[in-house]
DRENPA-3360 file (N, C-alpha, C; in nm, 2 decimals, always signed):
BEGIN
1 = MSQFLIIL = -1.76/-3.10/+2.65/-1.64/-3.09/+2.57/-1.67/-3.08/+2.43 ~ -1.77/-3.16/+2.38/-1.80/-3.16/+2.24/-1.86/-3.03/+2.19 ~ -1.93/-2.96/+2.28/-1.99/-2.83/+2.25/-1.88/-2.73/+2.23 ~ -1.77/-2.74/+2.32/-1.66/-2.65/+2.31/-1.59/-2.67/+2.17 ~ -1.58/-2.79/+2.13/-1.51/-2.81/+2.00/-1.60/-2.76/+1.88 ~ -1.72/-2.77/+1.89/-1.81/-2.71/+1.79/-1.80/-2.56/+1.78 ~ -1.80/-2.50/+1.90/-1.78/-2.35/+1.90/-1.64/-2.31/+1.85 ~ -1.54/-2.39/+1.88/-1.40/-2.36/+1.83/-1.40/-2.38/+1.68;
9 = DVVLGAIV = -1.46/-2.48/+1.63/-1.47/-2.50/+1.48/-1.54/-2.38/+1.41 ~ -1.65/-2.33/+1.47/-1.72/-2.22/+1.42/-1.63/-2.09/+1.42 ~ -1.56/-2.07/+1.53/-1.48/-1.95/+1.54/-1.36/-1.96/+1.44 ~ -1.30/-2.07/+1.43/-1.19/-2.09/+1.34/-1.24/-2.08/+1.19 ~ -1.35/-2.13/+1.17/-1.41/-2.12/+1.03/-1.44/-1.98/+1.00 ~ -1.49/-1.90/+1.09/-1.52/-1.76/+1.07/-1.39/-1.68/+1.04 ~ -1.28/-1.71/+1.12/-1.15/-1.65/+1.10/-1.10/-1.68/+0.96 ~ -1.11/-1.80/+0.91/-1.06/-1.84/+0.78/-1.14/-1.77/+0.67;
17 = IAFVAVWG = -1.27/-1.76/+0.69/-1.36/-1.69/+0.59/-1.32/-1.55/+0.59 ~ -1.29/-1.48/+0.70/-1.25/-1.34/+0.71/-1.12/-1.32/+0.63 ~ -1.02/-1.41/+0.65/-0.90/-1.39/+0.58/-0.91/-1.41/+0.43 ~ -0.99/-1.51/+0.39/-1.02/-1.53/+0.25/-1.09/-1.41/+0.19 ~ -1.19/-1.35/+0.26/-1.26/-1.23/+0.22/-1.17/-1.11/+0.20 ~ -1.08/-1.09/+0.29/-0.99/-0.98/+0.28/-0.89/-1.00/+0.16 ~ -0.84/-1.12/+0.15/-0.75/-1.15/+0.04/-0.82/-1.13/-0.10 ~ -0.95/-1.18/-0.11/-1.02/-1.17/-0.23/-1.05/-1.02/-0.26;
25 = WNKIQAKR = -1.09/-0.94/-0.16/-1.12/-0.80/-0.18/-0.99/-0.73/-0.23 ~ -0.88/-0.76/-0.17/-0.75/-0.70/-0.22/-0.73/-0.74/-0.37 ~ -0.75/-0.86/-0.40/-0.73/-0.90/-0.54/-0.83/-0.82/-0.64 ~ -0.95/-0.81/-0.60/-1.05/-0.74/-0.68/-1.01/-0.59/-0.69 ~ -0.97/-0.53/-0.58/-0.93/-0.39/-0.58/-0.80/-0.37/-0.67 ~ -0.71/-0.46/-0.66/-0.59/-0.45/-0.74/-0.62/-0.46/-0.88 ~ -0.70/-0.55/-0.92/-0.74/-0.56/-1.07/-0.81/-0.44/-1.11 ~ -0.90/-0.38/-1.03/-0.98/-0.27/-1.07/-0.89/-0.14/-1.09;
33 = IGGRLDND = -0.79/-0.13/-1.01/-0.70/-0.01/-1.02/-0.59/-0.04/-1.11 ~ -0.54/-0.16/-1.12/-0.42/-0.19/-1.20/-0.30/-0.12/-1.15 ~ -0.18/-0.15/-1.20/-0.06/-0.08/-1.16/+0.03/-0.15/-1.06 ~ +0.02/-0.28/-1.04/+0.11/-0.35/-0.95/+0.25/-0.36/-1.02 ~ +0.36/-0.32/-0.95/+0.49/-0.32/-1.00/+0.58/-0.41/-0.91 ~ +0.67/-0.49/-0.97/+0.77/-0.56/-0.89/+0.88/-0.47/-0.86 ~ +0.98/-0.51/-0.79/+1.09/-0.43/-0.75/+1.16/-0.37/-0.87 ~ +1.19/-0.44/-0.97/+1.27/-0.39/-1.09/+1.19/-0.29/-1.16;
41 = EFNKGMRK = +1.06/-0.31/-1.18/+0.97/-0.22/-1.25/+0.96/-0.09/-1.17 ~ +0.94/-0.10/-1.04/+0.93/+0.02/-0.96/+1.05/+0.10/-0.96 ~ +1.17/+0.03/-0.95/+1.30/+0.10/-0.95/+1.32/+0.17/-1.08 ~ +1.29/+0.10/-1.19/+1.31/+0.16/-1.32/+1.23/+0.29/-1.35 ~ +1.11/+0.29/-1.31/+1.02/+0.40/-1.34/+1.01/+0.51/-1.23 ~ +1.08/+0.49/-1.12/+1.06/+0.59/-1.01/+1.12/+0.72/-1.03 ~ +1.22/+0.73/-1.12/+1.28/+0.86/-1.15/+1.18/+0.96/-1.22 ~ +1.08/+0.91/-1.28/+0.98/+1.00/-1.35/+0.85/+1.00/-1.28;
49 = AQIVDVRE = +0.85/+0.96/-1.15/+0.72/+0.95/-1.08/+0.74/+1.02/-0.94 ~ +0.62/+1.04/-0.88/+0.62/+1.08/-0.74/+0.61/+0.96/-0.65 ~ +0.71/+0.94/-0.57/+0.71/+0.82/-0.48/+0.65/+0.86/-0.35 ~ +0.55/+0.79/-0.31/+0.48/+0.82/-0.19/+0.47/+0.70/-0.09 ~ +0.52/+0.72/+0.03/+0.52/+0.63/+0.14/+0.40/+0.66/+0.22 ~ +0.30/+0.57/+0.22/+0.17/+0.59/+0.29/+0.17/+0.54/+0.44 ~ +0.29/+0.50/+0.49/+0.31/+0.46/+0.63/+0.31/+0.59/+0.71 ~ +0.29/+0.56/+0.84/+0.30/+0.68/+0.94/+0.44/+0.73/+0.95;
57 = KEPFKRKH = +0.45/+0.85/+1.02/+0.58/+0.92/+1.02/+0.70/+0.83/+1.08 ~ +0.67/+0.77/+1.19/+0.78/+0.70/+1.26/+0.84/+0.59/+1.18 ~ +0.77/+0.50/+1.12/+0.83/+0.40/+1.03/+0.90/+0.46/+0.91 ~ +0.85/+0.57/+0.86/+0.91/+0.65/+0.75/+1.05/+0.70/+0.80 ~ +1.05/+0.76/+0.92/+1.18/+0.81/+0.97/+1.28/+0.70/+0.99 ~ +1.24/+0.59/+1.03/+1.34/+0.48/+1.05/+1.40/+0.44/+0.92 ~ +1.32/+0.42/+0.81/+1.38/+0.38/+0.69/+1.27/+0.39/+0.58 ~ +1.31/+0.44/+0.46/+1.22/+0.46/+0.35/+1.30/+0.45/+0.22;
65 = IDGARNLP = +1.22/+0.44/+0.11/+1.29/+0.44/-0.02/+1.35/+0.58/-0.05 ~ +1.47/+0.58/-0.10/+1.54/+0.70/-0.13/+1.46/+0.78/-0.23 ~ +1.42/+0.91/-0.20/+1.35/+0.99/-0.29/+1.20/+1.00/-0.26 ~ +1.15/+0.92/-0.16/+1.01/+0.91/-0.13/+0.97/+1.02/-0.04 ~ +0.84/+1.06/-0.05/+0.79/+1.16/+0.04/+0.68/+1.08/+0.13 ~ +0.67/+1.13/+0.25/+0.57/+1.07/+0.34/+0.44/+1.14/+0.34 ~ +0.34/+1.07/+0.29/+0.20/+1.12/+0.30/+0.12/+1.00/+0.37 ~ +0.12/+1.00/+0.50/+0.05/+0.88/+0.57/-0.10/+0.87/+0.52;
73 = YTMLKYQY = -0.14/+0.75/+0.50/-0.28/+0.73/+0.46/-0.38/+0.80/+0.54 ~ -0.35/+0.81/+0.67/-0.45/+0.88/+0.76/-0.46/+1.03/+0.72 ~ -0.36/+1.09/+0.66/-0.35/+1.23/+0.62/-0.38/+1.25/+0.47 ~ -0.39/+1.15/+0.39/-0.39/+1.16/+0.25/-0.51/+1.25/+0.20 ~ -0.62/+1.23/+0.26/-0.74/+1.31/+0.22/-0.72/+1.46/+0.24 ~ -0.63/+1.50/+0.33/-0.60/+1.64/+0.35/-0.49/+1.69/+0.27 ~ -0.40/+1.60/+0.23/-0.27/+1.64/+0.17/-0.26/+1.59/+0.02 ~ -0.35/+1.52/-0.03/-0.34/+1.47/-0.17/-0.31/+1.58/-0.27;
81 = SELRPDLP = -0.36/+1.70/-0.24/-0.34/+1.81/-0.34/-0.19/+1.85/-0.35 ~ -0.11/+1.80/-0.26/+0.04/+1.83/-0.28/+0.10/+1.75/-0.39 ~ +0.02/+1.65/-0.44/+0.07/+1.56/-0.55/+0.02/+1.62/-0.69 ~ +0.10/+1.60/-0.79/+0.06/+1.65/-0.92/-0.01/+1.53/-0.99 ~ -0.14/+1.56/-1.04/-0.22/+1.45/-1.10/-0.17/+1.42/-1.24 ~ -0.08/+1.50/-1.30/-0.03/+1.48/-1.44/+0.09/+1.39/-1.44 ~ +0.15/+1.36/-1.32/+0.27/+1.27/-1.31/+0.23/+1.14/-1.24 ~ +0.29/+1.03/-1.28/+0.27/+0.90/-1.22/+0.29/+0.91/-1.07;
89 = VYLYSDSL = +0.21/+0.83/-0.99/+0.23/+0.82/-0.85/+0.27/+0.68/-0.82 ~ +0.38/+0.66/-0.75/+0.42/+0.53/-0.70/+0.40/+0.52/-0.55 ~ +0.32/+0.43/-0.51/+0.28/+0.41/-0.37/+0.35/+0.29/-0.31 ~ +0.37/+0.29/-0.18/+0.42/+0.17/-0.11/+0.39/+0.19/+0.04 ~ +0.38/+0.08/+0.11/+0.37/+0.07/+0.25/+0.41/-0.07/+0.30 ~ +0.38/-0.10/+0.42/+0.40/-0.24/+0.47/+0.27/-0.32/+0.45 ~ +0.16/-0.26/+0.42/+0.03/-0.32/+0.41/-0.03/-0.30/+0.27 ~ -0.05/-0.41/+0.20/-0.12/-0.40/+0.07/-0.25/-0.34/+0.08;
97 = TMTLRAAS = -0.33/-0.37/+0.18/-0.46/-0.31/+0.20/-0.45/-0.16/+0.21 ~ -0.36/-0.11/+0.29/-0.34/+0.03/+0.31/-0.30/+0.10/+0.17 ~ -0.21/+0.03/+0.10/-0.17/+0.09/-0.03/-0.28/+0.09/-0.13 ~ -0.36/-0.02/-0.13/-0.47/-0.02/-0.22/-0.58/+0.08/-0.19 ~ -0.60/+0.11/-0.06/-0.69/+0.21/-0.02/-0.64/+0.35/-0.07 ~ -0.51/+0.37/-0.05/-0.46/+0.50/-0.10/-0.47/+0.51/-0.25 ~ -0.44/+0.41/-0.32/-0.45/+0.41/-0.47/-0.60/+0.43/-0.51 ~ -0.69/+0.37/-0.45/-0.83/+0.38/-0.48/-0.88/+0.53/-0.45;
105 = FLKKKGFK = -0.83/+0.59/-0.34/-0.87/+0.72/-0.31/-0.81/+0.82/-0.41 ~ -0.69/+0.80/-0.45/-0.63/+0.89/-0.55/-0.70/+0.87/-0.69 ~ -0.74/+0.75/-0.72/-0.81/+0.73/-0.85/-0.94/+0.81/-0.84 ~ -1.01/+0.80/-0.73/-1.14/+0.88/-0.72/-1.12/+1.03/-0.73 ~ -1.00/+1.08/-0.70/-0.97/+1.22/-0.70/-0.91/+1.26/-0.84 ~ -0.91/+1.17/-0.94/-0.88/+1.20/-1.07/-0.73/+1.17/-1.12 ~ -0.66/+1.10/-1.03/-0.52/+1.06/-1.07/-0.53/+0.94/-1.17 ~ -0.46/+0.95/-1.27/-0.47/+0.84/-1.38/-0.36/+0.73/-1.36;
113 = SIYWLKDG = -0.24/+0.77/-1.34/-0.13/+0.68/-1.34/-0.09/+0.65/-1.19 ~ -0.15/+0.55/-1.14/-0.12/+0.51/-1.00/-0.06/+0.37/-1.00 ~ +0.05/+0.35/-0.93/+0.12/+0.22/-0.93/+0.16/+0.20/-0.78 ~ +0.18/+0.07/-0.75/+0.23/+0.04/-0.61/+0.32/-0.08/-0.62 ~ +0.41/-0.08/-0.51/+0.51/-0.18/-0.50/+0.44/-0.31/-0.46 ~ +0.45/-0.41/-0.55/+0.38/-0.54/-0.53/+0.40/-0.60/-0.40 ~ +0.52/-0.62/-0.35/+0.54/-0.69/-0.23/+0.57/-0.60/-0.11 ~ +0.54/-0.48/-0.12/+0.56/-0.38/-0.01/+0.70/-0.35/+0.02;
121 = FEEWKGRT = +0.71/-0.26/+0.12/+0.85/-0.20/+0.15/+0.94/-0.31/+0.21 ~ +0.89/-0.40/+0.28/+0.98/-0.50/+0.35/+1.06/-0.58/+0.24 ~ +1.00/-0.60/+0.12/+1.07/-0.67/+0.02/+1.15/-0.58/-0.08 ~ +1.16/-0.45/-0.05/+1.22/-0.36/-0.14/+1.37/-0.39/-0.14 ~ +1.43/-0.39/-0.26/+1.57/-0.43/-0.28/+1.65/-0.31/-0.33 ~ +1.59/-0.19/-0.35/+1.66/-0.07/-0.40/+1.72/+0.01/-0.28 ~ +1.76/+0.13/-0.32/+1.82/+0.22/-0.22/+1.72/+0.27/-0.12 ~ +1.77/+0.28/+0.00/+1.69/+0.33/+0.11/+1.76/+0.44/+0.18;
129 = KSSKY = +1.69/+0.51/+0.27/+1.74/+0.62/+0.34/+1.67/+0.63/+0.48 ~ +1.75/+0.67/+0.58/+1.69/+0.69/+0.71/+1.69/+0.84/+0.73 ~ +1.58/+0.89/+0.79/+1.57/+1.03/+0.82/+1.63/+1.06/+0.96 ~ +1.68/+1.18/+0.98/+1.73/+1.21/+1.11/+1.62/+1.27/+1.19 ~ +1.63/+1.24/+1.32/+1.52/+1.28/+1.42/+1.54/+1.42/+1.45;
% end
């Protein structure tokens, strides 16, 4: 029984370390890229920006920020040329990790003004829209 508890402690410790590592990596990426916006800041600046939802099609169809276009992260490397690099890009999704990956990719492609919704789409308090199937 005591060997089982040791193994369990090691496994739980590894899980905690993994969560802390992902959290730390997200913090480092966010600082490197800059551009985190809260709901009010995002809402205020979005009229002059390209709003990009990096979630997949189905969640986008169910509900998205009014005025957003859907460029799923999985397709971003093929479709990023649809965005204008001279205009600010406002990104959001349900996952901070996915949003930061998209922001990092766009930065590597020469985009200068990249911002993202700090708390993700689930915490969005502005206007939304549902697409028709």
